[in-house]
C-alpha angles and dihedrals in degrees: 000000000000139000126247090273092055096251119133117270114266093241090058091052094049102063111141121248088253094056091118089053132250135248115250135151128162110243120229115263093357107126092169094129086059094059129084114265114175123335097309114090107143123140105191114212122209120204091260091052092053092048092048095047093046089052089049089057093040093235135123116269091243092055092047092050091052095047103039109020144061136181122256123179090335095312130109109239133179113255106253104189098150139046091278145022110298089234095057109107108188101314097330134091110242091199098039096138091048097035119144117268088244090060094048093052095053125155094018096082122135094245092053091048097045092103140353088248089055092050089048090049089053088060087067089078103012113071092190094069107102093015134108129009123336114274106220125231091250091059092045091052090049090053090048088052092050095251120126111240116242 
């Protein structure tokens, strides 16, 4: 599709660098995305995440919040007092079925997809980058929107 002057439509020009898809596959017993790397170590929790995790531990939401969360700049975040997520046991997630949406959408976060260089830098600690089948643009966009891909 083109505009009146014959130039390509803006949406066609603005395809992201990952428009052809990227290779990614979580690696068995890795857990590296759950460990501290750099100064940033926030796991943001949505209301649904808190309810799901509280149910997983068979405790009231209020009790879960008091034990496992704190507030940061108006957001509920998981307390990260150690070198890794408190729910990481060895290299496995102890709450995998109830894990926060943010965890389930890794590595398809805006900051990781900002540029091809950023994606390649991610490979320095994430062995799943560049592995497995191609993840198509539609699945990446679903992850960015917070919807699991089918």
